[in-house]
C-alpha positions in Angstrom: -19.7 -44.6 15.7 -18.5 -48.7 16.3 -20.7 -51.4 14.3 -22.6 -52.8 16.5 -22.5 -56.2 14.6 -18.9 -56.5 13.5 -17.3 -54.0 15.5 -15.9 -52.0 12.6 -14.8 -48.7 14.0 -16.7 -46.3 11.7 -20.1 -46.1 10.1 -21.8 -43.6 7.9 -24.9 -41.6 8.8 -27.8 -42.3 6.0 -30.4 -40.4 7.6 -31.1 -37.7 10.5 -34.3 -36.8 12.6 -34.7 -34.7 15.6 -36.8 -36.5 18.3 -40.3 -33.9 19.1 -39.0 -32.7 21.8 -35.5 -31.8 20.6 -33.7 -33.0 22.7 -32.9 -36.4 20.9 -31.1 -37.0 17.5 -32.1 -40.6 15.8 -29.1 -41.3 12.8 -29.7 -43.8 10.6 -26.4 -45.5 10.0 -24.1 -47.8 7.9 -21.1 -50.1 7.8 -19.1 -49.5 5.2 -17.3 -52.9 6.5 -20.4 -55.9 6.8 -23.2 -53.1 5.1 -25.2 -53.6 8.2 -27.8 -50.7 8.9 -28.6 -49.7 12.4 -29.8 -46.8 14.0 -28.5 -44.5 16.7 -29.7 -42.3 19.2 -28.1 -38.9 20.3 -29.1 -37.2 23.5 -27.1 -34.2 24.9 -25.8 -34.9 28.7 -26.4 -32.9 31.3 -24.7 -31.5 34.4 -26.2 -32.6 37.6 -26.2 -29.6 39.5 -26.4 -29.7 43.4 -27.8 -27.4 45.9 -25.9 -26.5 49.0 -28.0 -25.5 51.8 -27.8 -23.4 54.7 -26.9 -26.1 56.8 -24.1 -27.6 54.7 -26.1 -30.4 53.4 -25.7 -31.3 49.4 -29.2 -32.4 47.2 -29.9 -32.7 43.9 -31.5 -29.3 42.5 -34.9 -29.5 41.8 -36.9 -27.1 39.8 -40.5 -28.6 41.1 -38.9 -27.3 44.1 -39.0 -24.1 43.1 -42.7 -23.7 41.5 -44.1 -25.3 44.4 -42.8 -22.4 46.6 -43.4 -19.7 43.9 -47.2 -21.0 44.1 -47.3 -20.5 47.6 -46.5 -16.6 47.1 -48.8 -16.9 43.6 -51.7 -18.2 46.0 -54.5 -16.1 44.3 -52.6 -13.5 42.8 -53.4 -13.0 39.0 -50.7 -14.5 37.5 -51.8 -16.8 34.1 -50.9 -20.4 34.5 -48.7 -20.3 31.1 -46.9 -17.0 33.1 -46.2 -18.8 36.1 -44.4 -22.5 34.5 -42.8 -20.0 32.0 -41.4 -18.3 34.8 -40.2 -21.6 36.8 -38.6 -22.4 33.0 -36.7 -19.8 33.0 -35.2 -20.1 36.8 -34.3 -23.6 35.5 -33.0 -22.4 32.4 -30.7 -19.2 34.3 -29.0 -22.1 36.9 -28.5 -24.4 34.8 -26.9 -22.6 32.0 -24.2 -20.9 34.3 -23.1 -24.7 34.2 -21.8 -25.2 37.8 -22.1 -28.4 39.3 -23.0 -26.7 42.9 -25.0 -23.8 43.5 -26.4 -22.1 46.9 -29.6 -22.0 48.0 -29.2 -18.7 49.3 -28.5 -17.8 44.7 -31.4 -19.7 43.9 -33.8 -17.6 46.5 -32.1 -14.3 44.7 -33.1 -15.6 41.2 -36.5 -16.5 42.3 -37.4 -13.3 43.9 -36.2 -11.3 41.2 -38.3 -12.9 38.8 -41.4 -13.2 41.3 -40.2 -9.2 41.8 -41.1 -8.7 38.1 -44.1 -10.6 38.0 -46.5 -9.6 40.6 -45.0 -7.4 44.1 -47.3 -9.0 46.7 -45.9 -12.5 45.2 -42.5 -11.4 45.9 -43.2 -9.8 49.3 -44.6 -13.2 50.8 -41.7 -14.9 48.9 -39.3 -12.4 50.7 -41.5 -12.7 53.9 -40.1 -16.2 54.2 -36.7 -16.6 52.5 -35.5 -13.3 54.5 -36.9 -14.9 57.6 -37.5 -10.9 59.3 -37.3 -10.4 62.6 -40.2 -8.3 63.1 -42.5 -5.8 61.2 -39.9 -3.3 60.6 -37.5 -4.9 58.9 -41.2 -6.2 57.4 -42.3 -2.6 56.2 -38.6 -1.4 55.2 -38.6 -4.0 52.6 -42.4 -3.2 51.2 -41.2 1.1 51.4 -38.1 -0.2 49.3 -40.5 -1.9 47.0 -42.3 1.0 46.7 -39.5 2.9 45.6 -38.4 0.9 43.2 -35.1 0.2 44.9 -33.2 -3.0 45.0 -34.4 -5.5 47.7 -32.3 -4.8 50.6 -30.3 -8.2 52.8 -31.9 -8.4 55.8 -30.5 -10.0 58.8 -32.3 -12.1 61.1 -32.5 -11.5 64.4 -30.6 -13.8 67.0 -33.3 -16.0 68.3 -35.5 -15.7 65.7 -36.7 -19.0 64.1 -35.7 -19.6 60.8 -38.4 -20.6 58.2 -38.1 -22.6 55.3 -36.6 -21.4 51.7 -37.9 -23.2 48.4 -34.9 -25.1 48.3 -35.0 -26.5 52.1 
């Protein structure tokens, strides 16, 4: 680390402390040349994840949109606030841990549905009904029957001419 006073190329670390949130490391340093002390702060650089939408647009990933979509699906369901928040954080961490610069809205929707399926079947069906854009009652019933049998969710193609419903990332 270069000294901010004399511009000497090196410095010695005297003390290191982690910030309260764990995301910052505070280091007290001393320049071996001029003997002056200074403080540096280190933060981990985050990868900025972009979401590729169904219509081709790109926008920055926003966990608040996931939380909003999940909140609608979980409305009036017996899901503790802590459990809900943990699920949102887990989804965000899972997406960011892949270290990809771009992720599709479809991939995000699949991760959200997987997590909702584990948490609450009714919330899962509510979210799936919007996300999968069921074209008719039969498609909706197939999804519920598959859920009752414990099968993995089936991909359902929207019927031609159906009005497209919004996903959590749109």
